[in-house]
MMTF fields as JSON, N, C-alpha, C and O atoms, coordinates in Angstrom:
{
  "mmtfVersion": "1.0.0",
  "mmtfProducer": "UNKNOWN",
  "numBonds": 403,
  "numAtoms": 404,
  "numGroups": 101,
  "numChains": 1,
  "numModels": 1,
  "chainsPerModel": [1],
  "groupsPerChain": [101],
  "chainIdList": ["A"],
  "bondAtomList": [4, 2, 8, 6, 12, 10, 16, 14, 20, 18, 24, 22, 28, 26, 32, 30, 36, 34, 40, 38, 44, 42, 48, 46, 52, 50, 56, 54, 60, 58, 64, 62, 68, 66, 72, 70, 76, 74, 80, 78, 84, 82, 88, 86, 92, 90, 96, 94, 100, 98, 104, 102, 108, 106, 112, 110, 116, 114, 120, 118, 124, 122, 128, 126, 132, 130, 136, 134, 140, 138, 144, 142, 148, 146, 152, 150, 156, 154, 160, 158, 164, 162, 168, 166, 172, 170, 176, 174, 180, 178, 184, 182, 188, 186, 192, 190, 196, 194, 200, 198, 204, 202, 208, 206, 212, 210, 216, 214, 220, 218, 224, 222, 228, 226, 232, 230, 236, 234, 240, 238, 244, 242, 248, 246, 252, 250, 256, 254, 260, 258, 264, 262, 268, 266, 272, 270, 276, 274, 280, 278, 284, 282, 288, 286, 292, 290, 296, 294, 300, 298, 304, 302, 308, 306, 312, 310, 316, 314, 320, 318, 324, 322, 328, 326, 332, 330, 336, 334, 340, 338, 344, 342, 348, 346, 352, 350, 356, 354, 360, 358, 364, 362, 368, 366, 372, 370, 376, 374, 380, 378, 384, 382, 388, 386, 392, 390, 396, 394, 400, 398],
  "bondOrderList": [1, 1, 1, 1, 1, 1, 1, 1, 1, 1, 1, 1, 1, 1, 1, 1, 1, 1, 1, 1, 1, 1, 1, 1, 1, 1, 1, 1, 1, 1, 1, 1, 1, 1, 1, 1, 1, 1, 1, 1, 1, 1, 1, 1, 1, 1, 1, 1, 1, 1, 1, 1, 1, 1, 1, 1, 1, 1, 1, 1, 1, 1, 1, 1, 1, 1, 1, 1, 1, 1, 1, 1, 1, 1, 1, 1, 1, 1, 1, 1, 1, 1, 1, 1, 1, 1, 1, 1, 1, 1, 1, 1, 1, 1, 1, 1, 1, 1, 1, 1],
  "groupList": [{"groupName": "MET", "atomNameList": ["N", "CA", "C", "O"], "elementList": ["N", "C", "C", "O"], "formalChargeList": [0, 0, 0, 0], "bondAtomList": [1, 0, 2, 1, 3, 2], "bondOrderList": [1, 1, 2], "singleLetterCode": "M", "chemCompType": "L-PEPTIDE LINKING"}, {"groupName": "SER", "atomNameList": ["N", "CA", "C", "O"], "elementList": ["N", "C", "C", "O"], "formalChargeList": [0, 0, 0, 0], "bondAtomList": [1, 0, 2, 1, 3, 2], "bondOrderList": [1, 1, 2], "singleLetterCode": "S", "chemCompType": "L-PEPTIDE LINKING"}, {"groupName": "GLU", "atomNameList": ["N", "CA", "C", "O"], "elementList": ["N", "C", "C", "O"], "formalChargeList": [0, 0, 0, 0], "bondAtomList": [1, 0, 2, 1, 3, 2], "bondOrderList": [1, 1, 2], "singleLetterCode": "E", "chemCompType": "L-PEPTIDE LINKING"}, {"groupName": "PRO", "atomNameList": ["N", "CA", "C", "O"], "elementList": ["N", "C", "C", "O"], "formalChargeList": [0, 0, 0, 0], "bondAtomList": [1, 0, 2, 1, 3, 2], "bondOrderList": [1, 1, 2], "singleLetterCode": "P", "chemCompType": "L-PEPTIDE LINKING"}, {"groupName": "LEU", "atomNameList": ["N", "CA", "C", "O"], "elementList": ["N", "C", "C", "O"], "formalChargeList": [0, 0, 0, 0], "bondAtomList": [1, 0, 2, 1, 3, 2], "bondOrderList": [1, 1, 2], "singleLetterCode": "L", "chemCompType": "L-PEPTIDE LINKING"}, {"groupName": "ARG", "atomNameList": ["N", "CA", "C", "O"], "elementList": ["N", "C", "C", "O"], "formalChargeList": [0, 0, 0, 0], "bondAtomList": [1, 0, 2, 1, 3, 2], "bondOrderList": [1, 1, 2], "singleLetterCode": "R", "chemCompType": "L-PEPTIDE LINKING"}, {"groupName": "ALA", "atomNameList": ["N", "CA", "C", "O"], "elementList": ["N", "C", "C", "O"], "formalChargeList": [0, 0, 0, 0], "bondAtomList": [1, 0, 2, 1, 3, 2], "bondOrderList": [1, 1, 2], "singleLetterCode": "A", "chemCompType": "L-PEPTIDE LINKING"}, {"groupName": "CYS", "atomNameList": ["N", "CA", "C", "O"], "elementList": ["N", "C", "C", "O"], "formalChargeList": [0, 0, 0, 0], "bondAtomList": [1, 0, 2, 1, 3, 2], "bondOrderList": [1, 1, 2], "singleLetterCode": "C", "chemCompType": "L-PEPTIDE LINKING"}, {"groupName": "ASP", "atomNameList": ["N", "CA", "C", "O"], "elementList": ["N", "C", "C", "O"], "formalChargeList": [0, 0, 0, 0], "bondAtomList": [1, 0, 2, 1, 3, 2], "bondOrderList": [1, 1, 2], "singleLetterCode": "D", "chemCompType": "L-PEPTIDE LINKING"}, {"groupName": "HIS", "atomNameList": ["N", "CA", "C", "O"], "elementList": ["N", "C", "C", "O"], "formalChargeList": [0, 0, 0, 0], "bondAtomList": [1, 0, 2, 1, 3, 2], "bondOrderList": [1, 1, 2], "singleLetterCode": "H", "chemCompType": "L-PEPTIDE LINKING"}, {"groupName": "THR", "atomNameList": ["N", "CA", "C", "O"], "elementList": ["N", "C", "C", "O"], "formalChargeList": [0, 0, 0, 0], "bondAtomList": [1, 0, 2, 1, 3, 2], "bondOrderList": [1, 1, 2], "singleLetterCode": "T", "chemCompType": "L-PEPTIDE LINKING"}, {"groupName": "TYR", "atomNameList": ["N", "CA", "C", "O"], "elementList": ["N", "C", "C", "O"], "formalChargeList": [0, 0, 0, 0], "bondAtomList": [1, 0, 2, 1, 3, 2], "bondOrderList": [1, 1, 2], "singleLetterCode": "Y", "chemCompType": "L-PEPTIDE LINKING"}, {"groupName": "GLY", "atomNameList": ["N", "CA", "C", "O"], "elementList": ["N", "C", "C", "O"], "formalChargeList": [0, 0, 0, 0], "bondAtomList": [1, 0, 2, 1, 3, 2], "bondOrderList": [1, 1, 2], "singleLetterCode": "G", "chemCompType": "PEPTIDE LINKING"}, {"groupName": "GLN", "atomNameList": ["N", "CA", "C", "O"], "elementList": ["N", "C", "C", "O"], "formalChargeList": [0, 0, 0, 0], "bondAtomList": [1, 0, 2, 1, 3, 2], "bondOrderList": [1, 1, 2], "singleLetterCode": "Q", "chemCompType": "L-PEPTIDE LINKING"}, {"groupName": "ASN", "atomNameList": ["N", "CA", "C", "O"], "elementList": ["N", "C", "C", "O"], "formalChargeList": [0, 0, 0, 0], "bondAtomList": [1, 0, 2, 1, 3, 2], "bondOrderList": [1, 1, 2], "singleLetterCode": "N", "chemCompType": "L-PEPTIDE LINKING"}, {"groupName": "ILE", "atomNameList": ["N", "CA", "C", "O"], "elementList": ["N", "C", "C", "O"], "formalChargeList": [0, 0, 0, 0], "bondAtomList": [1, 0, 2, 1, 3, 2], "bondOrderList": [1, 1, 2], "singleLetterCode": "I", "chemCompType": "L-PEPTIDE LINKING"}, {"groupName": "VAL", "atomNameList": ["N", "CA", "C", "O"], "elementList": ["N", "C", "C", "O"], "formalChargeList": [0, 0, 0, 0], "bondAtomList": [1, 0, 2, 1, 3, 2], "bondOrderList": [1, 1, 2], "singleLetterCode": "V", "chemCompType": "L-PEPTIDE LINKING"}, {"groupName": "PHE", "atomNameList": ["N", "CA", "C", "O"], "elementList": ["N", "C", "C", "O"], "formalChargeList": [0, 0, 0, 0], "bondAtomList": [1, 0, 2, 1, 3, 2], "bondOrderList": [1, 1, 2], "singleLetterCode": "F", "chemCompType": "L-PEPTIDE LINKING"}],
  "groupTypeList": [0, 1, 2, 3, 4, 3, 5, 3, 6, 5, 7, 8, 6, 4, 3, 2, 9, 10, 8, 11, 5, 8, 10, 12, 7, 8, 4, 6, 3, 1, 7, 4, 1, 7, 3, 4, 3, 5, 7, 5, 11, 8, 13, 3, 12, 12, 4, 6, 6, 0, 4, 5, 1, 14, 5, 8, 6, 6, 15, 6, 8, 6, 16, 5, 5, 5, 12, 4, 3, 15, 8, 8, 16, 6, 6, 0, 17, 12, 4, 1, 5, 5, 1, 15, 17, 5, 6, 4, 5, 5, 6, 5, 12, 3, 9, 9, 4, 6, 12, 3, 8],
  "groupIdList": [1, 2, 3, 4, 5, 6, 7, 8, 9, 10, 11, 12, 13, 14, 15, 16, 17, 18, 19, 20, 21, 22, 23, 24, 25, 26, 27, 28, 29, 30, 31, 32, 33, 34, 35, 36, 37, 38, 39, 40, 41, 42, 43, 44, 45, 46, 47, 48, 49, 50, 51, 52, 53, 54, 55, 56, 57, 58, 59, 60, 61, 62, 63, 64, 65, 66, 67, 68, 69, 70, 71, 72, 73, 74, 75, 76, 77, 78, 79, 80, 81, 82, 83, 84, 85, 86, 87, 88, 89, 90, 91, 92, 93, 94, 95, 96, 97, 98, 99, 100, 101],
  "secStructList": [7, 7, 7, 7, 7, 7, 7, 7, 7, 7, 6, 6, 7, 7, 7, 6, 6, 7, 7, 7, 7, 7, 7, 7, 7, 1, 1, 7, 1, 1, 4, 4, 4, 7, 7, 1, 1, 1, 7, 6, 6, 6, 1, 6, 6, 2, 2, 2, 2, 2, 2, 2, 2, 2, 2, 2, 2, 2, 2, 2, 0, 0, 0, 0, 0, 1, 7, 7, 7, 2, 2, 2, 2, 2, 2, 2, 2, 6, 7, 7, 2, 2, 2, 2, 2, 2, 2, 2, 2, 2, 2, 2, 7, 4, 4, 4, 4, 7, 7, 7, 7],
  "xCoordList": [19.402, 18.632, 19.606, 20.654, 19.262, 20.156, 19.872, 18.773, 20.871, 20.718, 19.879, 19.917, 19.091, 18.259, 19.116, 20.203, 18.619, 19.342, 19.324, 18.319, 20.412, 20.427, 19.388, 19.171, 18.792, 17.837, 18.59, 19.648, 18.022, 18.702, 18.616, 17.635, 19.645, 19.647, 18.56, 18.208, 18.047, 17.072, 17.782, 18.981, 17.027, 17.674, 18.011, 18.857, 17.358, 17.675, 18.59, 18.785, 19.115, 19.938, 21.283, 21.819, 21.835, 23.137, 24.236, 24.114, 25.282, 26.409, 27.071, 27.215, 27.456, 28.128, 29.543, 30.107, 30.106, 31.501, 31.808, 32.896, 30.889, 31.11, 31.095, 30.285, 31.972, 32.078, 31.196, 31.514, 30.091, 29.169, 29.517, 29.267, 30.071, 30.473, 29.401, 28.846, 29.131, 28.166, 28.953, 29.349, 29.174, 30.037, 29.234, 29.818, 27.895, 27.074, 27.179, 27.449, 26.961, 27.051, 27.501, 28.077, 27.252, 27.74, 26.884, 27.261, 25.734, 24.874, 25.229, 25.102, 25.677, 25.978, 27.135, 27.305, 27.918, 29.059, 28.657, 29.43, 27.439, 26.95, 25.412, 24.749, 24.864, 23.416, 22.685, 21.597, 23.249, 22.581, 22.534, 21.782, 23.331, 23.278, 22.675, 22.779, 22.028, 21.477, 20.233, 19.418, 20.069, 18.916, 17.633, 16.537, 17.811, 16.628, 15.769, 16.268, 14.432, 13.525, 13.598, 13.254, 14.047, 14.162, 15.44, 15.759, 16.146, 17.407, 17.202, 16.278, 18.076, 17.978, 18.072, 17.491, 18.77, 18.921, 17.733, 17.573, 16.905, 15.64, 14.48, 13.444, 14.64, 13.567, 13.665, 14.716, 12.567, 12.573, 12.91, 12.243, 13.91, 14.301, 15.379, 15.959, 15.642, 16.723, 16.495, 15.352, 17.561, 17.469, 16.766, 16.061, 16.949, 16.319, 14.772, 14.092, 14.236, 12.797, 12.335, 11.261, 13.095, 12.705, 12.682, 11.736, 13.685, 13.706, 12.579, 11.943, 12.389, 11.334, 9.955, 9.11, 9.699, 8.371, 8.109, 6.985, 9.124, 8.969, 8.731, 7.878, 9.494, 9.307, 7.924, 7.255, 7.489, 6.194, 5.047, 4.094, 5.19, 4.2, 4.163, 3.091, 5.337, 5.385, 4.787, 4.118, 5.015, 4.431, 2.92, 2.203, 2.416, 0.971, 0.333, -0.736, 1.011, 0.499, 0.427, -0.555, 1.477, 1.487, 0.354, -0.269, 0.118, -0.933, -2.344, -3.227, -2.532, -3.869, -4.368, -5.516, -3.529, -4.002, -3.814, -4.68, -2.668, -2.38, -2.897, -2.973, -3.269, -3.848, -2.903, -3.346, -1.592, -0.614, -0.721, -1.008, -0.49, -0.495, 0.663, 1.724, 0.466, 1.5, 2.808, 3.88, 2.72, 3.939, 4.702, 5.932, 4.012, 4.699, 5.335, 6.464, 4.67, 5.213, 6.439, 7.428, 6.393, 7.498, 8.682, 9.801, 8.474, 9.617, 10.144, 11.358, 9.268, 9.676, 10.6, 11.581, 10.297, 11.046, 12.133, 12.921, 12.187, 13.161, 12.872, 13.793, 11.618, 11.198, 10.341, 9.873, 10.161, 9.289, 7.835, 7.557, 6.907, 5.497, 5.171, 4.389, 5.803, 5.589, 5.997, 5.304, 7.155, 7.603, 6.681, 6.547, 6.044, 5.051, 3.88, 3.449, 3.367, 2.252, 2.612, 1.788, 3.846, 4.263, 4.299, 3.867, 4.806, 4.873, 3.486, 3.279, 2.545, 1.163, 0.575, -0.123, 0.863, 0.34, 0.957, 0.235, 2.268, 2.875, 2.361, 2.196, 2.111, 1.643, 0.212, -0.159, -0.565, -1.901, -1.798, -2.691, -0.738, -0.538, -1.063, -1.675, -0.809, -1.178, -2.675, -3.145, -3.436, -4.869, -5.648, -6.72, -5.16, -5.892, -5.79, -6.558, -4.855, -4.699, -5.701, -5.879, -6.342, -7.282, -8.483, -8.959, -8.964, -10.132, -11.401, -11.351, -12.54, -13.837, -14.089, -13.716, -14.741, -15.054, -16.212, -16.594],
  "yCoordList": [-45.143, -44.079, -43.233, -42.833, -42.956, -42.185, -40.716, -40.306, -39.93, -38.463, -37.971, -38.546, -36.884, -36.38, -35.805, -35.274, -35.918, -35.38, -33.893, -33.315, -33.216, -31.733, -31.189, -31.776, -30.105, -29.499, -28.835, -28.236, -28.955, -28.295, -26.773, -26.223, -26.119, -24.664, -24.1, -24.713, -22.931, -22.275, -21.905, -21.623, -21.911, -21.58, -20.08, -19.686, -19.224, -17.788, -17.376, -16.187, -18.343, -17.999, -17.467, -17.888, -16.52, -15.95, -16.886, -17.475, -17.038, -17.892, -17.283, -16.07, -18.202, -17.725, -17.316, -17.706, -16.528, -16.069, -15.367, -15.53, -14.601, -13.823, -12.345, -11.912, -11.618, -10.189, -9.383, -9.222, -8.88, -8.055, -6.582, -6.036, -6.001, -4.571, -3.657, -3.884, -2.617, -1.602, -0.507, 0.482, -0.709, 0.207, 1.309, 2.231, 1.242, 2.287, 2.325, 1.311, 3.509, 3.709, 5.131, 5.762, 5.64, 6.99, 8.072, 9.243, 7.672, 8.643, 8.827, 9.919, 7.743, 7.755, 6.81, 5.812, 7.117, 6.27, 4.914, 3.955, 4.859, 3.631, 3.578, 4.615, 2.366, 2.212, 2.811, 3.363, 2.718, 3.223, 4.72, 5.271, 5.406, 6.883, 7.402, 8.594, 6.524, 6.941, 7.809, 7.512, 8.879, 9.766, 9.242, 9.757, 8.202, 7.67, 6.838, 6.149, 6.902, 6.098, 4.608, 3.764, 4.29, 2.89, 2.778, 3.696, 1.726, 1.544, 1.685, 1.108, 2.459, 2.652, 1.328, 1.183, 0.366, -0.931, -1.819, -2.774, -1.559, -2.267, -1.693, -2.341, -0.482, 0.226, -0.14, 0.029, -0.636, -0.902, 0.399, 1.41, 0.392, 1.592, 2.394, 3.318, 2.019, 2.667, 4.138, 4.587, 4.87, 6.239, 7.113, 8.046, 6.824, 7.646, 7.563, 8.577, 6.407, 6.238, 6.982, 7.582, 6.964, 7.67, 9.206, 9.886, 9.733, 11.112, 11.511, 12.559, 10.625, 10.916, 10.943, 11.737, 10.063, 10.073, 11.396, 11.896, 11.963, 13.261, 14.368, 15.237, 14.315, 15.293, 15.144, 16.146, 13.933, 13.681, 14.274, 14.872, 14.081, 14.635, 16.179, 16.782, 16.796, 18.258, 18.699, 19.731, 17.933, 18.298, 18.187, 19.087, 17.061, 16.89, 18.026, 18.526, 18.425, 19.518, 20.802, 21.537, 21.099, 22.329, 22.337, 23.365, 21.188, 21.103, 21.049, 21.818, 20.125, 19.876, 20.837, 21.28, 21.15, 22.013, 23.479, 24.3, 23.816, 25.218, 25.657, 26.854, 24.679, 24.97, 25.583, 26.269, 25.33, 25.917, 25.188, 23.991, 25.912, 25.268, 24.319, 24.518, 23.259, 22.265, 22.903, 22.538, 23.852, 24.496, 25.209, 25.164, 25.863, 26.578, 25.547, 25.758, 24.447, 23.453, 22.802, 22.541, 22.539, 21.959, 22.894, 22.437, 24.178, 25.169, 25.181, 25.237, 25.129, 25.169, 24.007, 24.183, 22.839, 21.604, 21.309, 20.381, 22.054, 21.81, 20.493, 19.765, 20.206, 18.967, 19.298, 20.421, 18.275, 18.424, 18.237, 17.718, 18.674, 18.477, 16.99, 16.617, 16.135, 14.721, 14.174, 13.346, 14.665, 14.197, 14.623, 13.93, 15.789, 16.268, 15.279, 14.83, 14.938, 13.998, 12.661, 12.038, 12.187, 10.941, 11.036, 10.116, 12.133, 12.31, 12.381, 11.865, 13.009, 13.048, 11.621, 11.256, 10.825, 9.46, 8.655, 7.905, 8.768, 8.022, 8.463, 7.641, 9.757, 10.329, 9.815, 9.737, 9.473, 8.908, 7.507, 7.066, 6.79, 5.433, 4.389, 4.709, 3.13, 2.023, 1.76, 1.129, 2.246, 1.909, 2.54, 2.041, 3.612, 4.251, 3.481, 3.756, 2.516, 1.749, 0.582, 0.007, 0.243, -0.845, -0.521, 0.614, -1.487, -1.257, -1.281, -1.43, -1.138, -1.13, -2.57, -3.557, -2.621, -3.941, -4.642, -5.743],
  "zCoordList": [-27.174, -27.83, -28.642, -28.136, -29.911, -30.745, -30.616, -30.242, -30.928, -30.836, -31.969, -33.057, -31.747, -32.836, -33.989, -33.76, -35.186, -36.323, -36.276, -35.862, -36.688, -36.656, -37.683, -38.743, -37.339, -38.234, -39.391, -39.202, -40.577, -41.68, -41.579, -41.08, -42.055, -42.013, -42.949, -43.957, -42.59, -43.447, -44.746, -44.755, -45.838, -47.123, -47.195, -47.998, -46.36, -46.389, -45.171, -44.917, -44.465, -43.329, -43.781, -44.807, -42.992, -43.31, -42.839, -41.764, -43.592, -43.134, -41.888, -41.737, -41.023, -39.784, -40.104, -41.126, -39.218, -39.322, -40.608, -41.161, -41.09, -42.313, -41.917, -41.097, -42.495, -42.209, -43.147, -44.325, -42.625, -43.433, -43.176, -42.102, -44.15, -43.997, -44.552, -45.627, -43.782, -44.197, -44.886, -44.271, -46.196, -46.959, -47.619, -48.188, -47.56, -48.131, -49.656, -50.3, -50.217, -51.657, -51.907, -51.02, -53.082, -53.435, -52.719, -52.701, -52.133, -51.422, -49.968, -49.414, -49.351, -47.897, -47.628, -48.329, -46.629, -46.284, -45.686, -45.707, -45.156, -44.634, -44.777, -44.804, -44.866, -45.022, -43.848, -44.017, -42.666, -41.474, -41.394, -40.59, -42.218, -42.267, -43.528, -43.816, -44.313, -45.589, -45.388, -44.514, -46.182, -46.043, -46.719, -46.497, -47.551, -48.306, -47.399, -46.51, -47.63, -46.826, -47.158, -46.33, -48.373, -48.822, -49.646, -50.401, -49.527, -50.262, -51.757, -52.33, -52.379, -53.843, -54.559, -55.635, -54.021, -54.654, -54.479, -55.24, -53.533, -53.319, -54.076, -54.222, -54.56, -55.289, -56.791, -57.409, -57.355, -58.799, -59.537, -59.321, -60.385, -61.117, -60.41, -60.979, -59.136, -58.409, -58.038, -57.949, -57.828, -57.425, -58.404, -58.02, -59.686, -60.741, -60.598, -60.755, -60.311, -60.162, -58.899, -58.92, -57.821, -56.611, -56.909, -56.513, -57.58, -57.858, -58.865, -58.753, -59.824, -60.828, -60.206, -60.619, -59.186, -58.597, -57.876, -57.899, -57.241, -56.565, -57.615, -57.434, -58.7, -59.772, -60.397, -60.649, -60.649, -61.216, -60.334, -60.835, -59.051, -58.122, -58.211, -58.179, -58.322, -58.436, -59.763, -59.822, -60.837, -62.12, -62.027, -62.464, -61.448, -61.337, -60.532, -60.881, -59.443, -58.627, -59.421, -59.315, -60.241, -61.07, -62.098, -62.363, -62.651, -63.716, -63.117, -63.498, -62.173, -61.706, -60.625, -60.669, -59.682, -58.598, -58.901, -58.598, -59.506, -59.819, -61.135, -61.414, -61.985, -63.268, -64.304, -65.225, -64.149, -65.096, -66.454, -66.5, -67.535, -68.874, -69.039, -68.448, -69.861, -70.113, -70.557, -70.073, -71.475, -71.977, -70.878, -70.862, -69.964, -68.838, -67.926, -67.484, -67.622, -66.755, -67.41, -66.725, -68.703, -69.411, -69.317, -69.085, -69.488, -69.364, -67.953, -67.752, -66.966, -65.558, -65.223, -64.501, -65.733, -65.386, -66.453, -66.269, -67.523, -68.563, -69.301, -69.671, -69.503, -70.177, -71.4, -71.585, -72.214, -73.379, -72.947, -71.866, -73.816, -73.534, -73.344, -72.47, -74.202, -74.093, -72.727, -72.135, -72.237, -70.929, -69.791, -68.783, -69.979, -68.966, -68.978, -67.916, -70.144, -70.208, -69.634, -68.963, -69.879, -69.271, -67.763, -67.069, -67.253, -65.819, -65.187, -64.089, -65.866, -65.38, -65.347, -64.4, -66.382, -66.4, -65.273, -64.616, -65.009, -63.936, -62.562, -61.66, -62.413, -61.172, -60.819, -59.647, -61.86, -61.603, -61.061, -60.337, -61.385, -60.908, -61.876, -62.895, -61.534, -62.453, -62.533, -63.479, -61.533, -61.526, -62.664, -63.006, -63.266, -64.327, -65.649, -66.572, -65.764, -66.97, -67.069, -68.143, -65.964, -65.969, -66.857, -66.863, -67.587, -68.451, -67.638, -66.417, -68.289, -67.572, -67.075, -67.709, -65.91, -65.286, -65.98, -65.584]
}
Protein backbone atom coordinates (compact mmCIF):
# COMPACT_ATOMS: atom_id res chain seq x y z
CA UNK A 1 0.00 0.00 0.00
CA UNK A 2 1.44 3.37 -0.98
CA UNK A 3 1.46 6.43 1.24
CA UNK A 4 -1.14 9.12 0.52
CA UNK A 5 0.03 12.09 -1.49
CA UNK A 6 0.61 15.27 0.55
CA UNK A 7 -2.18 17.80 0.28
CA UNK A 8 -1.24 20.91 -1.66
CA UNK A 9 -0.81 24.07 0.41
CA UNK A 10 -3.59 26.62 0.30
CA UNK A 11 -2.88 29.44 -2.10
CA UNK A 12 -3.44 31.98 0.72
CA UNK A 13 -1.38 30.14 3.34
CA UNK A 14 1.47 32.00 5.00
CA UNK A 15 4.96 30.61 4.46
CA UNK A 16 6.42 28.84 7.44
CA UNK A 17 9.48 30.09 9.28
CA UNK A 18 8.94 33.68 8.20
CA UNK A 19 9.42 36.57 10.56
CA UNK A 20 6.32 38.77 10.43
CA UNK A 21 7.14 41.98 12.23
CA UNK A 22 4.45 44.29 13.50
CA UNK A 23 6.21 47.52 12.65
CA UNK A 24 3.08 49.68 12.53
CA UNK A 25 3.08 52.92 10.56
CA UNK A 26 3.41 56.65 11.23
CA UNK A 27 0.23 56.56 13.37
CA UNK A 28 1.20 53.81 15.81
CA UNK A 29 4.36 51.88 16.63
CA UNK A 30 2.51 48.59 16.09
CA UNK A 31 -0.71 47.48 14.44
CA UNK A 32 -1.93 46.04 17.73
CA UNK A 33 -1.73 49.46 19.39
CA UNK A 34 -3.29 51.42 16.52
CA UNK A 35 -6.19 53.73 17.48
CA UNK A 36 -7.98 53.29 14.13
CA UNK A 37 -10.94 50.90 13.94
CA UNK A 38 -9.70 49.63 10.55
CA UNK A 39 -6.20 49.66 9.05
CA UNK A 40 -5.57 52.73 6.96
CA UNK A 41 -4.05 50.50 4.28
CA UNK A 42 -7.20 48.34 4.12
CA UNK A 43 -9.46 51.37 3.74
CA UNK A 44 -10.05 52.54 0.16
CA UNK A 45 -8.57 56.03 0.04
CA UNK A 46 -6.49 55.42 3.16
CA UNK A 47 -6.33 57.70 6.18
CA UNK A 48 -7.47 60.74 4.21
CA UNK A 49 -10.76 59.02 3.34
CA UNK A 50 -11.30 58.04 6.99
CA UNK A 51 -10.73 61.60 8.18
CA UNK A 52 -12.82 63.03 5.36
CA UNK A 53 -15.80 60.81 6.21
CA UNK A 54 -15.80 62.15 9.79
CA UNK A 55 -15.53 65.71 8.51
CA UNK A 56 -18.30 65.11 5.96
CA UNK A 57 -20.60 63.82 8.71
CA UNK A 58 -19.92 66.97 10.76
CA UNK A 59 -20.64 69.15 7.74
CA UNK A 60 -23.89 67.31 7.04
CA UNK A 61 -24.90 67.74 10.68
CA UNK A 62 -24.19 71.48 10.57
CA UNK A 63 -26.21 71.98 7.40
CA UNK A 64 -29.08 69.55 7.84
CA UNK A 65 -29.69 69.35 11.56
CA UNK A 66 -28.51 72.74 12.74
CA UNK A 67 -29.67 74.55 9.61
CA UNK A 68 -26.51 76.64 9.17
CA UNK A 69 -26.05 78.41 5.83
CA UNK A 70 -23.56 76.92 3.37
CA UNK A 71 -21.33 80.00 3.51
CA UNK A 72 -21.10 79.81 7.32
CA UNK A 73 -20.27 76.09 7.23
CA UNK A 74 -17.63 76.72 4.55
CA UNK A 75 -16.01 79.36 6.77
CA UNK A 76 -16.20 77.07 9.82
CA UNK A 77 -14.33 74.27 8.05
CA UNK A 78 -12.06 76.47 5.93
CA UNK A 79 -13.50 75.05 2.71
CA UNK A 80 -15.08 76.43 -0.43
CA UNK A 81 -18.83 76.29 -1.08
CA UNK A 82 -18.18 73.64 -3.73
CA UNK A 83 -16.29 71.48 -1.22
CA UNK A 84 -19.24 71.73 1.18
CA UNK A 85 -21.62 70.49 -1.52
CA UNK A 86 -19.24 67.62 -2.33
CA UNK A 87 -19.07 66.69 1.34
CA UNK A 88 -22.87 66.72 1.58
CA UNK A 89 -23.09 64.45 -1.47
CA UNK A 90 -20.54 62.00 0.01
CA UNK A 91 -22.32 62.05 3.39
CA UNK A 92 -25.56 60.94 1.70
CA UNK A 93 -23.77 57.86 0.40
CA UNK A 94 -23.81 56.06 -2.93
CA UNK A 95 -27.51 55.12 -2.79
CA UNK A 96 -28.65 58.62 -3.79
CA UNK A 97 -26.93 58.28 -7.17
CA UNK A 98 -29.19 55.45 -8.31
CA UNK A 99 -31.77 56.41 -10.90
CA UNK A 100 -35.49 55.70 -10.67
CA UNK A 101 -36.48 52.03 -10.68
